[in-house]
C-alpha positions as CSV (number, residue, x, y, z in Angstrom):
1,X,2.2,45.2,4.4
2,X,-1.2,43.9,5.1
3,X,-1.3,42.4,1.2
4,X,2.2,40.8,1.8
5,X,0.8,39.0,4.7
6,X,-2.0,37.7,3.2
7,X,-0.5,36.6,0.1
8,X,2.0,34.5,1.9
9,X,-1.1,33.0,3.4
10,X,-2.4,31.9,0.0
11,X,0.6,30.3,-0.7
12,X,1.1,28.7,3.0
13,X,4.5,30.4,3.8
14,X,3.6,30.9,7.8
15,X,7.2,32.2,8.7
16,X,6.8,35.2,6.1
17,X,3.6,35.9,7.9
18,X,5.2,35.8,11.3
19,X,8.0,38.2,10.4
20,X,5.5,40.7,9.2
21,X,3.9,41.0,12.6
22,X,5.0,43.2,15.6
23,X,8.2,42.2,17.7
24,X,5.7,41.7,20.7
25,X,3.5,39.3,18.8
26,X,7.0,37.2,17.8
27,X,8.3,37.3,21.4
28,X,4.7,35.6,22.5
29,X,4.5,32.9,20.1
30,X,7.3,30.6,18.5
31,X,7.2,30.1,14.6
32,X,6.4,26.7,15.3
33,X,3.1,27.7,17.7
34,X,2.3,30.2,15.3
35,X,1.8,28.0,12.3
36,X,0.2,25.3,14.5
37,X,-2.5,27.8,15.2
38,X,-3.3,28.3,11.4
39,X,-2.9,24.4,11.0
40,X,-5.6,23.8,13.9
41,X,-7.8,26.7,12.2
42,X,-7.5,24.9,8.9
43,X,-8.3,21.4,10.5
44,X,-11.5,22.9,12.3
45,X,-12.9,24.3,9.2
46,X,-11.7,21.5,6.7
47,X,-9.8,24.4,4.9
48,X,-8.5,23.4,0.9
49,X,-7.5,27.0,-0.1
50,X,-7.5,30.4,1.1
51,X,-7.8,33.2,-1.8
52,X,-7.1,36.8,-0.8
53,X,-8.6,40.0,-2.3
54,X,-7.3,43.2,-2.6
55,X,-6.4,44.9,0.7
56,X,-8.5,48.2,1.6
57,X,-6.6,51.3,2.5
58,X,-6.0,51.8,6.2
59,X,-8.8,52.6,8.3
60,X,-7.2,54.0,11.4
61,X,-5.5,51.4,13.2
62,X,-6.9,48.4,10.9
63,X,-6.7,47.2,7.1
64,X,-9.3,44.9,5.8
65,X,-8.9,42.2,3.5
66,X,-11.7,40.2,1.8
67,X,-11.0,36.5,2.1
68,X,-12.3,33.6,0.4
69,X,-12.0,30.4,2.0
70,X,-12.7,26.9,0.3
71,X,-13.7,24.1,2.5
72,X,-14.4,20.3,2.0
73,X,-17.4,20.2,4.5
74,X,-18.7,23.6,4.7
75,X,-18.3,25.2,0.9
76,X,-16.9,28.7,0.2
77,X,-16.9,30.9,2.9
78,X,-16.5,34.7,2.3
79,X,-15.7,36.8,5.4
80,X,-13.3,40.0,5.6
81,X,-10.1,39.6,7.6
82,X,-9.1,42.5,10.0
83,X,-5.8,43.1,10.5
84,X,-4.5,45.5,13.5
85,X,-1.7,47.9,12.6
86,X,0.7,49.1,14.9
87,X,3.8,51.4,13.6
88,X,7.2,50.0,15.0
89,X,10.7,51.6,13.8
90,X,9.0,53.5,11.5
91,X,7.1,50.4,9.8
92,X,3.8,49.3,9.8
93,X,3.4,45.9,11.5
94,X,0.5,43.5,12.4
95,X,-0.4,43.1,15.8
96,X,-1.4,39.5,15.8
97,X,-4.1,37.7,17.7
98,X,-5.4,34.2,17.6
99,X,-8.5,35.3,15.9
100,X,-6.7,35.9,12.9
101,X,-6.2,32.1,11.6
102,X,-9.7,32.1,10.0
103,X,-11.7,35.2,8.4
104,X,-14.8,36.3,9.9
105,X,-13.4,35.5,13.7
106,X,-13.9,38.5,15.8
107,X,-11.2,39.3,18.7
108,X,-12.1,36.7,21.5
109,X,-14.4,34.6,19.3
110,X,-13.6,31.0,19.4
111,X,-13.6,28.7,15.7
112,X,-15.7,25.7,16.5
113,X,-17.7,23.0,14.4
114,X,-20.4,20.9,15.0
115,X,-20.7,17.5,12.4
116,X,-22.5,15.2,11.4
117,X,-21.8,12.1,9.0
118,X,-24.7,10.5,6.8
119,X,-25.5,7.0,6.8
120,X,-23.2,5.0,5.5
121,X,-23.5,3.7,1.9
122,X,-24.1,0.3,0.8
123,X,-21.0,-1.8,0.0
124,X,-21.5,-4.1,-3.0
125,X,-19.4,-7.0,-4.9
126,X,-19.0,-6.7,-8.1
127,X,-22.1,-8.4,-9.1
128,X,-24.3,-6.2,-6.8
129,X,-24.5,-8.6,-3.8
130,X,-24.8,-6.4,-0.7
131,X,-22.0,-7.1,1.5
132,X,-22.3,-4.6,4.1
133,X,-25.4,-2.0,4.6
134,X,-27.2,0.2,7.3
135,X,-26.0,1.0,10.8
136,X,-25.5,-2.7,11.6
137,X,-23.6,-3.3,8.6
138,X,-25.6,-6.5,7.5
139,X,-25.2,-8.6,4.4
140,X,-27.2,-10.5,1.9
141,X,-24.4,-13.1,1.9
142,X,-23.0,-13.1,5.5
143,X,-20.4,-15.8,4.7
144,X,-19.3,-14.0,1.6
145,X,-19.0,-10.7,3.7
146,X,-17.4,-12.3,6.7
147,X,-14.5,-13.1,4.5
148,X,-13.8,-9.6,2.9
149,X,-16.3,-6.8,4.1
150,X,-14.4,-6.1,7.1
151,X,-15.4,-4.1,10.5
152,X,-16.3,-0.4,11.2
153,X,-15.4,1.0,14.5
154,X,-14.1,3.9,16.5
155,X,-12.0,6.4,14.9
156,X,-8.4,4.8,15.7
157,X,-5.6,7.2,17.1
158,X,-3.4,7.1,14.0
159,X,-6.1,8.3,12.0
160,X,-7.7,10.9,14.0
161,X,-5.6,13.7,12.2
162,X,-6.2,12.8,8.9
163,X,-10.1,12.2,9.4
164,X,-10.6,15.3,11.4
165,X,-9.2,17.0,8.6
166,X,-11.9,15.5,6.3
167,X,-14.7,16.1,8.2
168,X,-14.9,13.3,10.4
169,X,-16.6,13.6,14.0
170,X,-14.5,12.1,16.5
171,X,-17.7,10.3,17.6
172,X,-18.0,8.6,14.2
173,X,-17.6,4.9,13.1
174,X,-15.2,4.3,10.3
175,X,-13.5,1.5,8.4
176,X,-10.9,-0.5,10.4
177,X,-10.6,-3.7,8.2
178,X,-11.5,-5.3,4.8
179,X,-13.5,-3.5,2.1
180,X,-14.8,-1.2,5.1
181,X,-11.3,0.2,5.5
182,X,-10.1,0.0,2.2
183,X,-13.2,1.8,0.8
184,X,-13.7,4.3,3.8
185,X,-13.6,7.2,2.1
186,X,-16.2,6.5,-0.8
187,X,-18.3,4.7,2.0
188,X,-18.6,7.8,4.5
189,X,-20.6,10.4,2.2
190,X,-19.8,13.7,2.6
191,X,-20.2,15.3,6.3
192,X,-22.5,18.3,7.0
193,X,-22.7,20.5,10.2
194,X,-22.3,24.3,11.3
195,X,-18.8,26.2,11.6
196,X,-19.1,28.8,13.9
197,X,-17.2,32.0,15.2
198,X,-18.4,32.3,18.5
199,X,-21.8,32.7,18.0
200,X,-21.6,33.7,14.6
201,X,-23.0,31.0,12.1
202,X,-20.2,30.9,9.5
203,X,-21.8,28.2,7.3
204,X,-24.0,25.4,7.6
205,X,-24.2,22.2,5.6
206,X,-26.3,19.1,5.0
207,X,-24.9,15.8,5.4
208,X,-25.1,13.7,2.1
209,X,-24.9,10.1,1.8
210,X,-22.8,8.3,-1.1
211,X,-24.4,6.0,-3.4
212,X,-24.0,2.7,-3.1
213,X,-20.0,1.6,-3.4
214,X,-19.5,-1.1,-5.8
215,X,-16.2,-3.0,-5.0
216,X,-14.3,-5.1,-7.6
217,X,-14.5,-8.5,-5.5
218,X,-15.9,-11.3,-7.4
219,X,-18.0,-13.4,-5.3
220,X,-17.1,-17.0,-7.0
221,X,-13.3,-16.1,-7.0
222,X,-13.6,-14.9,-3.5
223,X,-15.1,-17.9,-2.2
224,X,-12.5,-19.9,-3.9
225,X,-9.7,-18.0,-2.1
226,X,-11.1,-18.9,1.1
227,X,-11.5,-22.4,0.3
228,X,-8.1,-22.5,-0.8
229,X,-7.0,-21.2,2.7
230,X,-9.2,-23.8,4.5
231,X,-9.0,-22.2,7.8
232,X,-5.0,-21.7,7.5
233,X,-3.1,-18.7,8.7
234,X,-2.2,-16.9,5.9
235,X,-3.6,-14.8,2.9
236,X,-4.9,-15.0,-0.7
237,X,-5.2,-12.5,-3.4
238,X,-6.3,-12.5,-7.0
239,X,-6.2,-9.8,-9.5
240,X,-6.3,-8.7,-13.1
241,X,-3.1,-8.5,-14.4
242,X,-3.8,-5.1,-16.7
243,X,-6.3,-3.2,-14.6
244,X,-5.5,-4.2,-11.3
245,X,-8.6,-5.0,-10.1
246,X,-8.8,-7.1,-7.0
247,X,-11.1,-10.1,-7.5
248,X,-10.4,-11.8,-4.2
249,X,-8.7,-11.2,-0.8
250,X,-8.8,-13.6,1.7
251,X,-7.3,-14.1,5.1
252,X,-4.5,-11.7,5.9
253,X,-4.0,-11.3,2.0
254,X,-3.8,-7.5,1.9
255,X,-2.0,-7.2,5.4
256,X,0.1,-9.9,6.2
257,X,3.8,-9.6,6.0
258,X,6.2,-12.8,5.8
259,X,10.0,-13.3,4.1
260,X,8.8,-14.3,0.4
261,X,11.2,-17.1,-0.1
262,X,11.8,-18.5,-3.6
263,X,9.1,-16.2,-5.1
264,X,11.6,-13.4,-4.6
265,X,13.8,-15.1,-7.3
266,X,11.2,-13.4,-10.1
267,X,12.7,-10.1,-9.1
268,X,16.5,-11.5,-8.8
269,X,16.0,-13.2,-12.2
270,X,14.5,-10.0,-13.8
271,X,17.3,-8.0,-12.4
272,X,20.1,-10.3,-13.5
273,X,18.6,-10.3,-17.0
274,X,18.4,-6.6,-17.1
275,X,21.9,-6.0,-15.8
276,X,22.8,-8.9,-18.3
277,X,24.8,-11.1,-15.9
278,X,23.0,-13.9,-17.0
279,X,20.9,-15.3,-19.9
280,X,18.2,-18.4,-20.6
281,X,21.2,-20.6,-22.0
282,X,23.9,-19.7,-19.2
283,X,24.7,-22.8,-17.4
284,X,25.5,-23.3,-13.8
285,X,27.2,-26.3,-11.5
286,X,25.0,-29.1,-10.8
287,X,25.3,-28.8,-6.9
288,X,24.1,-29.4,-3.3
289,X,25.4,-26.4,-1.9
290,X,27.7,-23.1,-2.5
291,X,29.7,-21.1,-0.5
292,X,29.2,-17.5,0.0
293,X,31.5,-15.3,2.4
294,X,32.3,-18.7,3.9
295,X,29.4,-20.1,5.0
296,X,27.4,-22.9,3.2
297,X,24.1,-22.1,1.0
298,X,22.1,-25.1,0.6
299,X,19.1,-26.0,-1.6
300,X,16.0,-27.0,-0.1
301,X,16.3,-30.4,1.7
302,X,20.0,-30.8,0.5
303,X,18.9,-31.6,-3.1
304,X,21.3,-31.3,-5.9
305,X,20.5,-29.0,-8.9
306,X,21.8,-26.7,-11.5
307,X,22.3,-26.6,-15.1
308,X,20.5,-23.9,-17.4
309,X,19.3,-20.7,-15.8
310,X,15.9,-21.8,-16.9
311,X,16.2,-25.1,-15.2
312,X,17.6,-23.5,-12.0
313,X,14.9,-21.2,-11.9
314,X,12.0,-24.4,-12.4
315,X,14.0,-26.0,-9.5
316,X,14.6,-23.2,-7.4
317,X,18.1,-23.6,-6.8
318,X,19.4,-21.4,-4.3
319,X,23.0,-22.4,-5.3
320,X,22.6,-20.6,-8.3
321,X,20.5,-17.7,-7.3
322,X,22.0,-16.8,-4.0
323,X,25.3,-16.0,-5.9
324,X,23.5,-14.5,-8.6
325,X,21.8,-12.3,-6.2
326,X,25.5,-11.3,-4.7
327,X,26.5,-10.9,-8.2
328,X,24.0,-8.6,-8.9
329,X,24.6,-6.6,-5.7
330,X,22.9,-4.9,-3.3
331,X,22.0,-1.8,-5.5
332,X,20.4,-3.3,-8.4
333,X,18.5,-6.0,-6.4
334,X,16.9,-3.3,-4.1
335,X,16.2,-1.3,-7.3
336,X,14.7,-4.4,-8.9
337,X,12.5,-5.1,-5.8
338,X,11.5,-1.3,-5.9
339,X,10.6,-1.3,-9.3
340,X,8.0,-4.0,-8.9
341,X,6.4,-2.2,-6.0
342,X,8.4,-2.9,-2.9
343,X,8.8,0.2,-0.2
344,X,6.1,1.8,-1.3
345,X,2.5,2.0,-0.2
346,X,0.2,-0.5,-2.7
347,X,-2.4,2.1,-2.9
348,X,-5.2,0.3,-0.9
349,X,-5.8,1.7,2.5
350,X,-5.3,-0.4,5.1
351,X,-2.8,-2.5,3.1
352,X,1.0,-3.4,4.4
353,X,3.7,-2.0,2.7
354,X,6.1,-5.0,1.5
355,X,9.8,-3.5,2.4
356,X,13.4,-4.3,1.5
357,X,16.2,-2.9,3.4
358,X,18.1,0.1,1.6
359,X,21.4,-1.0,-0.3
360,X,23.8,0.0,2.7
361,X,21.6,-1.8,5.3
362,X,21.5,-5.0,3.6
363,X,24.9,-6.3,4.5
364,X,27.8,-8.4,3.0
365,X,27.6,-10.9,0.1
366,X,26.0,-13.5,2.2
367,X,23.2,-11.1,3.2
368,X,22.6,-9.8,-0.5
369,X,22.5,-13.6,-1.5
370,X,19.9,-14.5,1.4
371,X,18.1,-11.5,0.1
372,X,17.8,-12.8,-3.3
373,X,16.4,-15.8,-2.3
374,X,13.8,-14.1,-0.3
375,X,15.2,-14.5,3.2
376,X,16.9,-12.0,5.2
377,X,15.1,-9.1,6.2
378,X,12.6,-8.9,3.2
379,X,9.1,-9.1,3.7
380,X,6.2,-9.4,1.3
381,X,2.3,-9.4,1.2
382,X,0.3,-11.7,-1.1
383,X,-1.1,-8.2,-2.3
384,X,2.4,-7.5,-3.4
385,X,3.3,-11.0,-4.7
386,X,-0.2,-11.0,-6.7
387,X,1.4,-7.3,-8.2
388,X,4.9,-8.8,-9.2
389,X,3.0,-11.7,-11.3
390,X,0.8,-9.5,-12.8
391,X,3.6,-7.5,-13.9
392,X,5.3,-10.4,-15.4
393,X,2.0,-11.0,-17.2
394,X,1.5,-7.6,-18.6
395,X,4.7,-7.3,-20.4
396,X,6.6,-5.3,-17.9
397,X,3.5,-2.9,-17.1
398,X,3.0,-2.8,-13.4
399,X,-0.4,-2.1,-12.5
400,X,-2.0,-0.4,-9.6
401,X,-4.2,-2.5,-7.3
402,X,-7.7,-1.2,-6.7
403,X,-10.9,-2.4,-4.8
404,X,-12.9,-0.1,-6.3
405,X,-15.1,-0.9,-9.2
406,X,-14.5,1.3,-12.1
407,X,-11.7,2.8,-10.8
408,X,-9.4,4.5,-13.3
409,X,-6.8,2.1,-14.6
410,X,-3.2,3.1,-13.8
411,X,-0.3,1.1,-15.0
412,X,3.6,2.2,-15.2
413,X,6.1,0.6,-17.4
414,X,8.8,-1.0,-14.9
415,X,10.7,-3.6,-16.8
416,X,11.3,-4.3,-20.4
417,X,8.7,-6.5,-22.4
418,X,11.8,-8.8,-23.6
419,X,12.8,-9.1,-20.0
420,X,9.1,-9.8,-18.8
421,X,8.7,-12.6,-21.6
422,X,12.0,-14.1,-20.4
423,X,10.9,-14.3,-16.8
424,X,7.2,-15.6,-18.0
425,X,9.0,-18.6,-19.9
426,X,10.5,-19.2,-16.7
427,X,7.7,-18.8,-14.6
428,X,6.0,-21.4,-17.1
429,X,8.7,-24.1,-16.9
430,X,8.2,-23.9,-13.1
431,X,4.6,-25.4,-13.6
432,X,5.4,-27.7,-16.5
433,X,8.3,-29.6,-14.9
434,X,9.5,-27.8,-12.0
435,X,8.6,-27.2,-8.6
436,X,4.9,-25.7,-9.5
437,X,3.5,-28.7,-11.2
438,X,0.6,-28.9,-8.3
439,X,-0.8,-25.5,-10.1
440,X,-0.9,-27.3,-13.3
441,X,-4.7,-27.1,-14.9
442,X,-5.6,-28.8,-17.9
443,X,-5.5,-26.8,-21.1
444,X,-4.4,-23.6,-19.3
445,X,-0.9,-22.3,-19.7
446,X,-0.4,-21.3,-15.9
447,X,3.0,-19.4,-15.3
448,X,4.2,-19.3,-11.7
449,X,6.8,-19.5,-9.0
450,X,6.9,-21.1,-5.5
451,X,8.4,-20.3,-2.6
452,X,9.3,-22.1,0.9
453,X,10.6,-19.4,3.4
454,X,12.5,-20.5,6.7
455,X,11.0,-18.9,9.9
456,X,14.2,-20.4,11.0
457,X,16.4,-22.6,9.5
458,X,15.1,-26.2,8.6
459,X,18.5,-27.1,7.4
460,X,20.9,-29.4,9.6
461,X,23.9,-27.6,8.7
462,X,25.1,-24.6,10.6
463,X,23.6,-21.2,9.6
464,X,24.7,-17.7,9.8
465,X,22.5,-14.8,10.9
466,X,22.1,-11.3,9.3
467,X,25.0,-10.3,10.9
468,X,27.1,-13.3,9.9
469,X,27.2,-15.3,13.0
470,X,27.4,-18.7,12.6
471,X,25.3,-21.0,15.0
472,X,24.1,-24.7,15.0
473,X,20.6,-25.1,13.1
474,X,17.8,-26.1,15.2
475,X,16.3,-29.9,14.8
476,X,14.8,-30.0,11.2
477,X,10.9,-29.0,11.2
478,X,9.7,-29.0,7.6
479,X,6.4,-27.2,8.6
480,X,8.3,-24.3,10.4
481,X,8.1,-22.4,6.8
482,X,6.0,-20.1,5.0
483,X,4.5,-21.8,1.8
484,X,3.8,-19.3,-1.2
485,X,2.8,-19.3,-4.7
486,X,3.0,-16.3,-7.0
487,X,1.4,-17.0,-10.6
488,X,-0.8,-15.7,-13.8
489,X,-2.6,-17.5,-16.6
490,X,-3.1,-18.0,-19.1
491,X,0.1,-17.1,-20.6
492,X,0.0,-15.2,-23.8
493,X,-3.4,-13.6,-22.9
494,X,-3.2,-13.2,-18.9
495,X,-6.4,-12.5,-17.2
496,X,-5.6,-13.4,-13.7
497,X,-2.7,-13.1,-11.1
498,X,-2.8,-15.2,-8.1
499,X,-0.6,-15.2,-5.0
500,X,-0.9,-17.7,-1.9
501,X,0.8,-17.6,1.2
502,X,0.4,-20.3,3.8
503,X,2.3,-19.7,7.3
504,X,3.8,-22.6,8.8
505,X,2.6,-25.0,6.0
506,X,5.5,-26.8,4.9
507,X,6.9,-26.0,1.2
508,X,5.3,-24.0,-1.4
509,X,5.2,-26.4,-4.2
510,X,3.1,-29.1,-2.0
511,X,0.5,-26.6,-0.5
512,X,0.5,-23.2,-1.9
513,X,0.9,-24.1,-5.7
514,X,-2.5,-26.3,-5.4
515,X,-4.4,-23.9,-3.2
516,X,-3.4,-21.2,-5.9
517,X,-4.8,-23.7,-8.7
518,X,-8.1,-23.5,-7.3
519,X,-8.5,-19.7,-7.3
520,X,-7.3,-20.0,-10.9
521,X,-9.7,-22.3,-12.0
522,X,-12.4,-20.3,-10.4
523,X,-11.0,-16.8,-11.8
524,X,-10.7,-18.2,-15.5
525,X,-14.0,-19.7,-15.4
526,X,-15.4,-16.2,-14.2
527,X,-13.6,-14.5,-16.7
528,X,-14.7,-16.6,-19.7
529,X,-18.1,-17.1,-18.8
């Protein structure tokens, strides 16, 4: 019985443990509280794993079991667990007590800890420039640091449990934003302190500072991203398409979420090609509007466009891609978005998760068509749109973004290389003669996609909301839009993917594409230098 109890503890089966206790013990504490007591002790001790030895022979009314507790802060603790035994209905049962939640704690004693963090490590740019150091987090380049290093501060409530389990004192200063948040685990170093069972010291360790932490941020590219925003509300992210290394992240590039507008057509086109409901040579009517579910869907500014699929993509024809999305359907459209990384954490601590509703939550064909052109309830960050461009650039391999220099490269194949090549050619056409010519760089094959997401309708005709309710449009206001550009360069041997988002800044081709051009130019100079 004692052996079964500690074996269940090894595998974390708290219900099985409690069922081996006396009826009185079970009546005094619910299964949920029983488990909570063990989890509390695990949090205090920073417990990682429990390993139980062989239970000894009964000694009067107790059985002793050797326990090895491996902790993240206090090392390996080897102590005895003394189990009080009572006979009940002819069976041996454990008379449970709270002190039994950790080995070496005597009855009536309380498990406690006192922790200290080492001095926070130096935070470096990719070239070794010090972005933050010492208790005051000073920098060799204050202007550069202000754009990316981020801030430290008291433990926020939503991270208390996570950080407590890692051995971080409640009074500690931790990373809250920027690189300080994204690389917080690496910068904190190893806590140290004392673990006690009442007056008994179970373990004492010394805090160990981390080595300087080098980020992936390239100063020249970061400065270009800051300059591209020019003080405007928005975000910009530059990353290597194959390694996922983030070379620059300015403004709200990691945390800002907005409707992606027509940059989402990269995903719609990918899904439609994979579903074989269209092809590069497919022709579509040249028109100013189309009708879905009885509601007019216009092209930007009421323009007339259509023709081949590739031409329609280059000119960002809503009249083609709205119906195409509806034909693709909500299920396949969502699956395409999720293959690019929507609805999953991007892998950088503190970065926002880009979202698209579940297929059964999107609605009718009108809502699906609206989602397919980046409106509706879909929300994306510049980081996500950089990943989208990087995935196309890398031939269908989605890279895991990282801000830690030297982190292992992680990629996953999410779309066929053939599909990626077709989408890449369509994105190239956007820059050579479509809505994204403002991103063209002489001698460089830039591929991209513009987006102009309406924060409210900028059209003069009636519009329908997500529930299909038709209401008159407000007065036209072309600045009431979020401008986007998602891109990579050069085609063939891509070295950089860039996404720019400018809130309330007009059309993507007019504002976001030229902003991305400056970042692309800086990044390509760096990678060729």
